[in-house]
C-alpha positions in Angstrom: -36.7 6.3 -32.3 -34.1 3.8 -33.1 -30.5 3.9 -31.7 -27.6 1.6 -31.6 -25.4 3.1 -28.9 -26.5 3.6 -25.3 -24.8 5.8 -22.7 -25.3 4.7 -19.1 -25.3 7.8 -16.9 -24.7 6.0 -13.6 -22.3 3.9 -11.6 -22.3 0.8 -9.4 -24.5 -2.2 -9.7 -27.2 -0.5 -11.8 -24.7 0.6 -14.4 -23.4 -3.0 -14.6 -26.9 -4.3 -14.9 -27.9 -1.8 -17.7 -24.7 -2.4 -19.7 -25.1 -6.1 -19.6 -28.8 -6.0 -20.6 -28.0 -3.5 -23.4 -25.3 -5.7 -24.8 -27.7 -8.7 -24.8 -30.0 -6.5 -27.0 -27.1 -5.9 -29.4 -26.5 -2.3 -28.3 -23.1 -0.7 -28.2 -22.5 0.7 -24.7 -20.8 3.8 -23.3 -19.9 4.1 -19.6 -19.2 7.4 -17.8 -17.1 7.5 -14.7 -15.5 9.7 -12.1 -11.9 9.4 -10.9 -12.6 6.9 -8.1 -14.5 4.7 -10.5 -12.0 4.5 -13.3 -11.4 0.8 -12.6 -15.0 -0.1 -11.7 -16.7 -3.1 -13.4 -19.1 -0.9 -15.4 -16.1 0.8 -17.0 -14.5 -2.5 -17.9 -17.8 -3.9 -19.3 -18.7 -1.1 -21.6 -17.5 -0.8 -25.2 -16.3 2.7 -24.5 -15.8 4.8 -21.3 -15.6 8.5 -20.8 -14.2 10.3 -17.8 -16.5 12.9 -16.4 -14.4 14.4 -13.6 -13.4 14.1 -9.9 -15.2 12.4 -7.1 -17.8 14.9 -6.1 -21.1 14.0 -7.9 -21.8 17.6 -8.8 -18.5 17.6 -10.8 -19.1 14.3 -12.5 -22.3 12.2 -12.5 -24.6 15.2 -11.7 -23.1 17.5 -14.3 -25.6 17.3 -17.1 -23.3 19.2 -19.5 -20.6 16.6 -19.1 -23.0 13.7 -19.6 -24.6 15.2 -22.7 -21.1 16.0 -24.1 -20.1 12.4 -23.5 -23.2 11.2 -25.4 -22.5 13.6 -28.3 -18.8 12.7 -28.5 -19.5 9.0 -28.6 -22.5 9.1 -30.8 -24.8 7.7 -28.2 -28.4 7.9 -29.3 -29.9 7.2 -25.9 -29.1 7.7 -22.2 -30.2 5.4 -19.5 -30.0 7.3 -16.2 -30.3 4.3 -13.8 -31.5 5.5 -10.4 -30.3 8.4 -8.4 -28.1 11.2 -9.9 -30.0 12.6 -13.0 -32.6 9.9 -13.2 -35.5 12.1 -12.0 -34.2 15.4 -13.3 -36.8 16.9 -15.6 -34.5 19.5 -16.9 -31.9 16.9 -17.9 -34.6 14.8 -19.6 -35.8 17.8 -21.5 -32.2 18.7 -22.6 -31.8 15.1 -23.9 -35.0 15.5 -26.0 -33.8 18.9 -27.3 -30.4 17.3 -28.3 -32.2 14.5 -30.2 -31.1 11.9 -27.6 -33.5 9.4 -26.2 -34.0 9.6 -22.4 -34.8 6.1 -21.3 -37.4 6.9 -18.7 -40.6 9.0 -18.2 -41.3 12.2 -20.1 -40.0 15.5 -18.7 -43.6 16.5 -17.8 -44.1 13.4 -15.8 -40.8 13.9 -14.0 -41.9 17.4 -13.0 -45.4 16.3 -12.0 -44.3 13.6 -9.7 -41.0 15.2 -8.7 -42.8 17.6 -6.3 -44.8 16.0 -3.5 -47.6 18.6 -3.6 -48.3 18.2 -7.3 -48.0 14.4 -7.1 -50.5 14.5 -4.3 -52.9 16.6 -6.3 -52.6 14.2 -9.3 -53.3 11.3 -7.0 -56.3 13.0 -5.5 -57.7 13.7 -9.0 -57.2 10.1 -10.0 -59.1 8.9 -6.9 -56.1 7.4 -5.1 -56.5 7.2 -1.3 -54.5 9.9 0.4 -53.2 10.3 3.9 -55.1 13.1 5.7 -52.9 16.1 5.1 -52.5 19.5 3.5 -51.2 21.3 0.5 -48.2 23.6 0.7 -48.3 25.6 4.0 -47.7 29.3 4.0 -46.9 29.8 7.7 -46.4 28.1 11.0 -49.8 29.3 12.3 -51.4 27.6 9.4 -49.4 24.4 10.0 -50.4 24.4 13.7 -54.1 24.8 12.8 -54.0 22.0 10.2 -52.1 19.7 12.6 -54.9 20.2 15.2 -57.5 19.4 12.5 -55.7 16.3 11.3 -54.7 15.2 14.8 -51.3 14.5 16.1 -48.9 12.8 15.4 -48.2 14.4 12.0 -45.2 14.3 9.6 -43.8 17.6 8.3 -42.4 17.0 4.8 -40.5 19.0 2.3 -42.3 18.9 -1.1 -39.0 18.2 -2.9 -37.8 15.6 -0.3 -36.7 12.1 -0.8 -34.7 9.3 0.8 -35.8 10.4 4.3 -34.4 13.9 3.8 -36.6 16.9 4.7 -39.0 15.0 7.0 -39.8 15.4 10.7 -42.2 13.5 12.9 -44.1 15.9 15.2 -46.2 14.6 18.2 -47.2 17.9 19.6 -47.5 21.6 18.7 -44.2 22.3 20.4 -42.4 19.7 18.3 -44.0 21.1 15.1 -42.9 24.6 16.1 -39.4 23.4 16.7 -39.3 21.5 13.3 -40.8 24.2 11.2 -37.8 26.3 10.3 -35.4 23.4 10.4 -37.3 21.4 7.8 -37.7 24.4 5.6 -33.9 25.1 5.9 -33.0 21.6 4.9 -35.5 21.6 2.1 -34.1 24.8 0.7 -30.5 23.6 0.9 -31.2 20.1 -0.5 -34.0 20.6 -3.0 -34.0 24.3 -4.0 -37.5 24.6 -2.6 -38.5 25.5 0.9 -42.1 24.3 0.4 -43.5 22.0 3.2 -46.8 20.2 3.9 -48.3 18.0 6.6 -49.5 14.4 6.6 -50.9 12.2 9.3 -48.2 10.1 10.8 -49.0 6.4 10.8 -47.1 5.1 13.8 -47.0 1.5 12.9 -46.6 2.0 9.2 -45.6 -0.4 6.5 -44.1 0.8 3.2 -45.7 -1.0 0.3 -45.4 -0.1 -3.4 -46.6 -1.2 -6.8 -44.4 -1.6 -9.9 -45.9 0.0 -13.0 -44.9 0.2 -16.6 -46.5 2.4 -19.3 -46.1 2.7 -23.0 -46.6 6.5 -23.0 -49.8 6.1 -25.0 -52.2 5.3 -22.2 -51.5 1.6 -21.7 -50.2 0.9 -18.2 -49.6 -2.6 -16.7 -48.8 -3.4 -13.0 -46.6 -6.0 -11.5 -48.2 -6.5 -8.2 -46.9 -5.2 -4.9 -43.7 -5.1 -2.8 -43.0 -4.6 0.8 -40.1 -2.3 1.7 -40.7 -1.7 5.4 -37.4 -2.8 6.8 -35.6 0.5 6.7 -32.9 2.5 8.4 -33.4 6.2 8.5 -36.1 5.9 5.8 -33.7 4.0 3.5 -34.8 0.6 2.4 -32.7 -2.4 3.5 -34.9 -5.5 2.9 -37.6 -5.8 0.3 -39.9 -8.6 -0.8 -42.6 -9.4 -3.2 -45.5 -9.9 -3.0 -46.0 -7.8 0.2 -46.9 -10.3 2.9 -50.0 -10.1 5.1 -52.0 -7.7 3.0 -55.8 -8.2 3.0 -57.1 -9.0 -0.5 -59.1 -5.8 -0.7 -56.1 -3.7 0.2 -53.9 -5.5 -2.4 -56.6 -5.0 -5.1 -56.9 -1.3 -4.2 -53.2 -0.7 -4.4 -52.9 -2.2 -7.8 -56.0 -0.4 -9.3 -55.0 2.9 -7.7 -51.5 2.8 -9.1 -52.7 1.9 -12.5 -55.4 4.6 -12.5 -53.0 7.3 -11.5 -50.4 6.4 -14.2 -53.0 6.0 -16.9 -54.3 9.5 -16.0 -51.0 11.0 -17.1 -50.1 8.6 -19.9 -47.2 7.3 -18.0 -44.1 6.1 -20.0 -41.5 3.6 -18.9 -40.9 2.1 -15.5 -42.1 3.6 -12.3 -43.3 2.8 -8.8 -46.3 4.1 -6.9 -45.5 4.0 -3.2 -48.0 3.8 -0.3 -48.1 3.9 3.4 -50.1 1.0 4.8 -51.7 1.4 8.2 -52.1 -2.2 9.4 -54.2 -1.2 12.4 -56.8 0.5 10.1 -56.2 -1.8 7.1 -55.9 1.3 5.0 -53.3 2.4 2.4 -52.5 6.0 1.6 -50.6 7.4 -1.4 -47.0 8.4 -0.6 -45.3 9.3 -3.8 -44.4 8.2 -7.4 -40.8 7.2 -8.1 -40.3 8.1 -11.8 -37.5 5.7 -12.4 -36.4 2.1 -12.0 -36.3 1.3 -8.3 -33.4 -0.4 -6.5 -35.7 -3.2 -5.4 -37.0 -4.0 -8.9 -35.3 -7.5 -8.9 -37.8 -9.0 -6.5 -40.6 -8.1 -9.0 -38.6 -9.5 -11.9 -38.1 -12.8 -10.0 -41.8 -13.5 -9.4 -43.0 -12.2 -12.8 -40.2 -13.6 -14.9 -39.5 -10.3 -16.7 -36.5 -8.0 -17.4 -37.7 -4.5 -16.6 -34.4 -3.0 -17.9 -34.9 -4.7 -21.2 -38.4 -3.4 -21.3 -37.2 0.1 -20.8 -34.6 -0.1 -23.5 -37.0 -1.8 -26.0 -39.7 0.8 -25.3 -37.1 3.6 -25.8 -36.4 2.1 -29.2 -40.1 2.3 -30.1 -41.2 -1.2 -29.4 -44.5 -0.4 -27.6 -45.7 -3.9 -27.9 -43.2 -4.9 -25.2 -45.8 -3.5 -22.6 -48.1 -6.4 -22.0 -49.9 -8.0 -19.1 -47.4 -10.0 -17.1 -49.9 -12.5 -15.8 -50.1 -13.6 -12.1 -47.0 -13.6 -9.8 -45.3 -16.9 -9.1 -43.7 -17.7 -5.7 -42.0 -15.2 -3.5 -38.7 -13.2 -3.7 -36.7 -11.3 -1.0 -33.8 -8.9 -1.4 -31.2 -7.7 1.0 -29.1 -4.6 0.3 -25.5 -4.9 1.4 -24.3 -1.5 2.5 -20.8 -0.2 3.3 -21.8 1.2 6.7 -21.4 0.5 10.4 -24.7 -0.2 12.1 -23.2 0.0 15.5 -22.2 3.6 14.8 -25.5 4.9 13.6 -24.9 3.5 10.1 -21.9 5.7 9.6 -20.4 5.1 6.1 -17.5 2.8 5.9 -14.8 3.3 3.3 -11.6 1.5 2.4 -10.0 -1.3 0.4 -12.0 -4.5 0.2 -9.5 -7.2 1.0 -11.9 -10.1 0.4 -15.3 -10.2 -1.3 -17.2 -13.5 -1.3 -20.7 -13.3 -2.9 -23.1 -16.3 -2.7 -23.8 -18.8 -5.4 -27.2 -20.2 -6.2 -29.1 -16.9 -5.8 -29.2 -13.7 -7.8 -26.6 -11.1 -6.9 -26.7 -7.6 -8.4 -23.4 -6.0 -7.4 -20.4 -4.1 -8.4 -17.7 -4.8 -5.9 -14.9 -7.4 -5.9 -11.8 -8.1 -3.9 -9.5 -5.1 -4.4 -12.3 -2.5 -4.9 -11.7 0.8 -3.1 -14.9 2.0 -1.6 -15.2 5.7 -1.0 -17.7 7.8 0.9 -18.4 10.0 -2.2 -21.5 8.0 -3.2 -24.3 5.8 -2.0 -22.9 3.1 0.2 -24.7 0.2 -1.5 -22.3 -2.6 -2.5 -24.6 -5.3 -3.7 -28.1 -6.8 -3.6 -28.7 -10.4 -2.8 -32.0 -11.7 -4.1 -33.5 -15.1 -3.2 -36.5 -16.8 -4.8 -38.7 -19.5 -3.4 -42.1 -21.1 -3.9 -43.3 -19.3 -0.7 -42.2 -16.6 1.7 -40.7 -19.0 4.3 -38.6 -20.7 1.6 -37.4 -17.4 0.0 -36.4 -16.0 3.4 -34.5 -19.2 4.3 -32.6 -19.1 1.0 -31.8 -15.5 1.5 -30.4 -16.1 5.0 -28.4 -19.0 3.8 -27.0 -16.8 1.0 -26.1 -14.1 3.4 -24.3 -16.7 5.6 -22.1 -17.4 2.6 -21.4 -13.7 1.9 -18.3 -12.0 3.1 -16.8 -8.5 2.7 -13.6 -7.7 4.5 -11.7 -4.5 4.9 -14.6 -2.3 5.8 -17.8 -2.7 8.0 -21.1 -3.6 6.4 -24.7 -4.2 7.5 -24.5 -7.9 6.8 -24.8 -9.0 10.4 -27.7 -6.6 11.0 -29.6 -7.9 8.0 -29.2 -11.5 9.1 -30.5 -10.5 12.5 -33.5 -8.7 11.0 -34.5 -11.8 9.0 -34.9 -13.7 12.3 -36.9 -10.9 14.0 -40.2 -12.3 15.2 -42.3 -9.4 14.0 -40.8 -9.6 10.6 -41.2 -13.4 10.4 -45.0 -13.0 11.0 -45.3 -9.9 8.8 -46.2 -7.8 11.8 -43.2 -5.5 11.2 -43.2 -1.8 10.4 -40.8 0.9 9.1 -39.5 1.3 12.7 -38.8 -2.4 13.3 -35.2 -2.3 12.1 -34.3 0.4 14.6 -34.8 -2.1 17.4 -32.6 -4.8 15.8 -28.9 -5.0 16.7 -26.0 -6.7 15.0 -24.8 -9.6 17.3 -21.5 -10.1 15.4 -18.5 -10.0 17.8 -16.3 -7.0 17.1 -13.0 -5.5 18.2 -13.4 -1.7 17.8 -10.3 0.4 17.3 -10.8 3.3 19.8 -7.3 4.6 18.9 -5.0 3.1 16.3 -1.8 4.0 18.1 1.4 5.1 16.3 1.8 2.2 13.9 -0.3 -0.9 14.5 -0.7 -3.6 11.9 -2.1 -7.1 11.6 0.7 -9.7 11.2 1.0 -13.5 11.2 4.0 -15.8 11.2 6.0 -16.7 9.2 4.4 -14.2 7.0 4.1 -14.2 3.2 6.7 -16.8 2.2 7.5 -18.0 -1.3 7.1 -14.7 -3.1 10.6 -13.2 -2.7 11.4 -14.0 -6.3 8.7 -11.5 -7.5 9.7 -8.8 -5.0 7.1 -9.5 -2.3 8.7 -9.5 1.1 7.6 -11.9 3.9 6.4 -9.2 6.3 5.2 -10.9 9.5 6.1 -9.8 13.1 9.4 -8.1 13.3 9.9 -9.7 16.8 8.6 -13.1 15.9 9.7 -14.6 19.2 7.4 -12.4 21.3 4.6 -12.9 18.8 4.9 -16.7 18.8 5.2 -17.0 22.5 2.0 -15.0 23.0 0.1 -17.2 20.7 1.4 -20.3 22.4 0.3 -18.9 25.8 -3.3 -18.7 24.4 -3.3 -22.2 22.9 -3.2 -20.7 19.3 -1.1 -22.0 16.5 2.1 -19.9 17.0 1.5 -18.1 13.6 -2.1 -17.0 14.2 -2.8 -13.4 13.2 -2.3 -10.8 15.9 -1.3 -7.1 16.2 2.1 -5.6 16.1 2.3 -2.2 17.8 5.2 0.2 17.3 5.7 2.8 20.0 2.3 3.9 21.3 -0.1 1.0 21.1 -3.8 1.0 20.3 -6.9 1.1 22.4 -9.3 -1.7 21.6 -13.0 -2.1 22.7 -14.2 -5.7 22.8 -18.0 -6.3 22.3 -17.6 -9.9 23.5 -15.4 -11.5 26.3 -12.0 -12.2 24.7 -8.8 -13.6 26.1 -5.7 -11.7 25.1 -2.0 -11.9 25.8 0.2 -8.8 25.4 3.9 -9.5 24.8 7.0 -7.7 23.5 8.5 -4.6 25.0 7.5 -3.7 28.6 4.7 -1.2 28.4 1.7 -0.1 30.5 -1.3 -2.3 29.7 -4.7 -1.6 31.2 -8.3 -2.9 30.9 -10.7 0.0 31.6 -7.8 1.8 33.4 -6.8 -1.2 35.6 -3.3 -2.5 34.9 -2.9 -6.1 33.7 0.2 -8.1 33.3 2.1 -8.8 30.1 3.0 -12.4 29.0 -0.1 -13.8 30.7 -3.6 -14.6 29.2 -6.2 -12.2 30.5 -9.9 -12.2 29.6 -11.2 -8.8 28.7 -14.9 -8.4 29.6 -17.5 -7.5 27.0 -17.6 -3.7 26.5 -14.2 -3.2 28.2 -11.3 -1.2 26.6 -7.8 -2.7 26.4 -5.2 0.0 26.1 -1.5 -0.5 25.2 0.9 2.3 26.1 4.3 3.0 24.6 7.3 0.9 25.7 8.5 2.4 29.0 12.3 2.1 28.8 13.6 -0.6 26.4 12.3 -2.1 23.2 10.1 -0.6 20.5 7.3 -3.1 19.7 4.5 -4.8 21.7 2.2 -7.5 20.4 -1.5 -8.2 21.1 -2.6 -11.8 20.5 -6.2 -12.9 20.9 -7.5 -16.4 21.6 -8.5 -18.0 18.3 -6.6 -15.3 16.4 -7.9 -12.4 14.4 -10.3 -13.2 11.5 -8.4 -11.6 8.7 -8.5 -12.7 5.0 -5.2 -14.1 3.6 -3.5 -12.3 0.7 -0.9 -14.4 -1.0 -1.4 -17.0 1.7 -0.8 -14.6 4.6 -2.7 -12.2 6.8 0.4 -10.0 7.3 0.2 -6.3 6.4 2.6 -4.9 3.9 1.9 -1.2 4.1 4.2 -0.2 1.2 2.4 -2.6 -1.1 -1.0 -1.7 0.4 -2.1 -5.3 0.8 -2.7 -7.8 3.6 -3.9 -7.3 7.1 -6.8 -4.8 7.6 -7.2 -2.9 4.3 -3.5 -3.2 3.5 -2.6 -0.4 6.0 -2.1 0.5 9.7 -5.1 0.5 12.0 -7.0 3.8 12.4 -9.5 5.0 14.9 -13.0 3.7 13.9 -11.7 0.5 12.3 -13.3 -2.8 13.3 -11.6 -6.2 13.6 -13.2 -9.5 14.0 -12.3 -12.7 15.8 -11.2 -13.6 19.3 -12.8 -15.9 21.9 -12.2 -17.0 25.5 -9.6 -19.5 26.5 -7.8 -20.8 29.6 -4.2 -20.3 28.4 -1.0 -20.5 30.4 1.5 -17.7 31.2 4.8 -17.6 29.2 7.5 -19.0 31.6 9.8 -16.1 32.7 12.9 -17.9 31.3 11.3 -17.9 27.9 10.6 -14.2 27.8 13.1 -12.3 25.7 15.4 -10.0 27.7 15.4 -6.4 26.4 17.8 -3.6 27.0 19.6 -0.7 25.4 22.8 -2.6 24.6 22.4 -5.5 22.2 24.5 -8.5 21.2 23.3 -10.0 17.9 24.7 -13.2 16.5 25.7 -12.8 12.8 26.9 -15.4 10.2 29.7 -14.3 7.8 28.7 -13.7 4.2 27.7 -13.5 1.5 30.1 -10.7 0.6 32.9 -10.3 3.2 36.7 -10.2 3.2 38.9 -10.3 1.3 37.0 -9.7 -2.0 34.9 -6.8 -0.9 36.0 -5.7 2.6 39.4 -5.8 4.2 40.1 -8.0 7.1 40.4 -4.9 9.2 37.0 -3.8 8.1 35.5 -7.1 9.3 37.4 -6.8 12.6 36.0 -3.3 13.1 32.5 -4.5 12.1 32.5 -7.0 15.0 34.3 -4.8 17.4 32.2 -1.7 17.0 29.3 -0.5 19.1 26.9 0.5 16.4 24.2 3.0 17.2 20.7 2.6 16.0 19.7 5.5 13.7 16.4 7.3 14.2 15.6 6.7 10.5 14.7 3.0 10.9 11.6 1.1 10.1 10.3 -2.4 9.2 12.1 -2.1 5.9 15.4 -1.8 7.7 17.3 -0.6 10.7 20.1 1.9 9.9 23.3 1.7 12.0 25.8 4.5 12.7 29.5 3.4 13.2 32.9 3.1 11.5 33.3 3.5 7.8 34.9 0.6 5.9 38.3 0.9 4.2 37.1 -1.4 1.4 39.1 -4.0 -0.4 38.4 -2.4 -3.8 38.2 1.1 -5.2 34.8 0.8 -6.9 32.0 -1.6 -7.8 33.2 -2.1 -11.4 30.3 -2.4 -13.9 27.8 -2.2 -10.9 28.7 1.3 -9.9 31.3 3.9 -8.7 31.1 3.1 -5.0 32.9 -0.1 -3.7 29.6 -1.1 -2.0 28.0 -1.5 -5.4 27.3 -4.9 -6.9 25.1 -6.2 -9.6 21.6 -6.7 -8.2 21.7 -9.7 -5.9 19.0 -11.3 -3.7 19.0 -10.4 0.0 18.1 -12.3 3.1 16.1 -10.8 5.9 18.6 -9.8 8.5 21.4 -9.1 6.0 23.8 -6.3 6.9 23.4 -4.3 3.7 26.0 -1.6 3.1 24.2 1.2 1.2 27.4 3.2 0.6 29.3 3.5 3.9 26.3 3.0 6.2 25.0 -0.5 7.0 21.3 -1.3 7.2 19.8 -4.4 8.8 17.2 -5.5 6.3 13.8 -6.0 7.9 10.8 -8.2 6.9 9.4 -5.5 4.7 12.7 -4.8 3.0 13.7 -5.3 -0.7 14.2 -8.8 -2.1 17.3 -7.7 -4.0 19.5 -4.8 -4.6 22.9 -3.6 -5.7 24.9 -3.5 -2.4 27.2 -6.0 -0.7 26.4 -7.6 2.7 29.4 -8.8 4.8 27.2 -10.6 7.3 23.7 -11.8 8.0 21.9 -12.0 11.3 21.3 -15.6 12.4 17.6 -16.6 12.0 17.2 -17.3 15.7 18.5 -13.7 16.5 16.4 -11.8 14.0 13.6 -11.1 16.5 15.9 -8.6 18.1 15.6 -6.3 15.1 12.0 -5.6 16.1 13.1 -4.3 19.4 16.0 -2.1 18.4 15.2 1.4 19.5 16.8 4.6 18.1 19.9 5.3 20.3 20.4 1.7 21.3 23.8 0.2 20.6 24.4 -3.1 18.7 27.5 -5.3 18.8 27.6 -8.2 16.3 28.8 -11.5 17.6 30.2 -13.9 15.0 28.5 -17.3 15.0 28.4 -20.4 12.9 25.3 -21.5 11.0 24.5 -23.7 14.0 24.5 -20.6 16.2 27.8 -21.3 18.1 30.6 -18.7 18.5 33.3 -18.7 15.9 36.5 -16.8 15.0 35.9 -13.5 13.3 37.6 -14.3 10.0 36.8 -17.7 8.4 36.1 -17.9 4.7 34.7 -14.6 3.6 31.3 -16.2 3.3 32.4 -18.4 0.4 31.4 -22.1 1.0 32.7 -23.5 -2.3 33.8 -22.7 -5.8 33.2 -24.9 -8.8 34.7 -23.5 -12.0 33.1 -20.1 -12.4 30.3 -20.9 -9.9 30.6 -19.5 -6.4 28.5 -20.7 -3.5 28.1 -18.1 -0.7 26.6 -18.3 2.8 23.7 -15.9 3.2 22.7 -16.4 6.8 22.0 -19.9 8.2 18.9 -20.3 5.9 20.1 -19.1 2.5 22.6 -20.3 -0.1 23.6 -17.7 -2.7 24.9 -19.2 -6.0 26.8 -16.8 -8.3 27.7 -17.4 -11.9 30.8 -16.2 -13.7 32.7 -12.9 -13.4 31.0 -9.7 -12.0 29.8 -8.4 -15.3 26.5 -8.1 -17.2 26.0 -11.1 -19.4 22.7 -12.5 -20.7 24.2 -16.0 -20.8 24.9 -15.8 -17.0 21.3 -14.8 -16.4 20.1 -17.7 -18.4 22.2 -20.1 -16.3 20.6 -18.6 -13.2 17.2 -19.3 -14.7 18.1 -22.8 -15.7 19.3 -23.6 -12.1 16.1 -22.1 -10.6 14.0 -24.3 -12.9 16.0 -27.3 -12.0 15.7 -26.8 -8.3 12.0 -26.0 -8.6 11.4 -29.2 -10.5 13.4 -31.3 -8.1 11.5 -29.6 -5.2 13.8 -30.7 -2.4 12.1 -31.0 1.0 12.9 -27.9 3.1 13.4 -25.4 0.2 11.1 -22.5 0.9 11.9 -19.9 -1.8 14.0 -19.2 -4.9 15.1 -15.7 -5.7 17.0 -14.8 -8.9 19.4 -11.9 -9.3 21.2 -10.7 -12.3 23.9 -13.3 -12.1 22.9 -15.2 -8.9 20.3 -17.4 -7.4 19.4 -17.4 -3.7 18.0 -20.7 -2.4 16.1 -20.3 0.9 15.7 -23.3 3.1 14.4 -24.2 6.5 17.6 -25.0 8.4 15.7 -27.4 10.7 14.6 -29.4 7.7 17.5 -28.9 5.3 20.7 -27.7 7.0 23.0 -25.6 4.9 25.7 -28.2 4.4 23.1 -30.6 3.0 21.6 -27.9 0.8 25.1 -27.1 -0.5 25.8 -30.8 -1.3 
């Protein structure tokens, strides 16, 4: 049957692969997706995409009605099911046929025959395929016990509808078989709608080998040699290779002929795999099952035979039976590693979250679907990508695969990458003496920092943070108390900006898998290693396996900092590792740390304690140096307002955060009755750029803008905290009092009223002081005027082109431009000139 539109009823890397191949064949493609996959690559690649439903597979990818409706609505003449989901559903395949839609795969009858293990076993027996000593369906436990004694322990109790390791239990005695009997039946009934079970001899040192087949549906079946899939975790394949290494010639020949005979006997159509258990001790192979679909590991076969099995499936589905031809002998060796979103150290528990960096290797084949920014959920199979390496022989292919994995990186979640690399060096695997149990004894040696408890609000930060992006509304973030942060890094011998942890209130509990030197700074808090107190402000080496616990600040201050020797290994986002939680980027997954997260990095170092005189003094009564401007008296505030501002003991409001610290104190009298065009309240002004540390009056209440605050807004700021004093904002605790001390840009005391923050006027241009590190240039009267905005833009372009040494950022407002500079490199008077 001919068709010109293909619907791909799957997701992930197989959907990407099928869509790309279909487009190469000139087919129009339709993708289906669930809500979590709405921005997935397969959706972007397809000519058309149809939403199926929410995340649960039964409400989306497994809903045959929705898939068939999508095919009908889009005019798709064929459906490729990929693997998993509906790919081996005989009822779905039959419904496709009834609807006049081509099912790209085996016939419904073949899906039924091989979909149940007992009927598959019967078909294999009829075709003369060697079988593991075993039974048909068992009617009772007594029968099972009798048959087990006949076969000989150990045995495997299997559900006839099982797959993927589900519904199986190894039994080494009659007691174990009795214990497993009802449990396996219960799992089988719940998972496969059939409680049927049978027994097979358990091969203790088994290898998993398989043969790729392809049939034209008219009796012609070709084989593509064998594959080894023995490196598995919980009966799920992890590393595959072709040809299978270390097989005796007579076993290899038997596998191929048995697979072909079985599929010829049923007139097999399309791609399939006949799987065997190989007993290396006996040099015997036994039939396991037939997978009536494309297998995940098919790329290793494609690499050594130079074929495209997906293209074969599509061409056969279009009626091109001549595509099924003898592929000839294999050439070389190929090995594949599956990259899973899971944590091997926690029994392969699924890992979900935002991928903050994805680096996939070049020079080898990669079948994947993830990229930096992908949100991985636990709703589906955890496979992220497959890395496939080819070589003239096995040693060369494995070496290339290991090199490729060394160049692979996925940040934001945990993966099995380290485990796979460790498995590739396993001595049994290297000499092809491995089995399906080998991977269980392999551990991931990658150093880890495990988050036992995330604390109240713990984030990764670096210093000076994300600079240079204020003009597009991205705040710098970084440590709120940068002084404590930088001192801790210096104590460890790190660059003072190396990534570390900022902990607000209750700190985290961290388990280190490797010896790591840490320095805890900031607010005084209880700090212990395995329950034993350790000092702050001093480098301490935490032993492997020990837990570092940071308590809440005891009396004064709000934030503690955990720095590690060598820094945390966190990918930069916009040139910084700092976390901006409101933007959901940077740090670890763009969020606070949670229990179960894993960080990387850290090493041992000598280090030196922070000298006591350098350690910041914390208390409940704060004096903070502030520079007048940009919008003070007499234009916006009265002189009495400014006097009151510096004379008041401001109280820190409980509703404070990294975006800003609210202060409670006297209301201004205001020098004007309203904000003119900018608004009714006298605090209103046309949107103007802000400096971190600006005292921003939102109405009558001032807010000290923090490192995660807005880059601009419509409120006046009478004063700005001096850059050397801004660390104090990070330690202000609700209920503390703050008194502002007027200082010059150089940091020395000054009279309260000086110039209202105005440094100079030139015609209709006003130059305003915005802290010691910002110059605010305003154009014209306080009114909306496109011409003024264009002058702002022209000045910004001119400064950017001149690129004066020391200028760090340019931020435009409606009628103003803020020029940020490092005061140590470009002092404000020189910047003004």
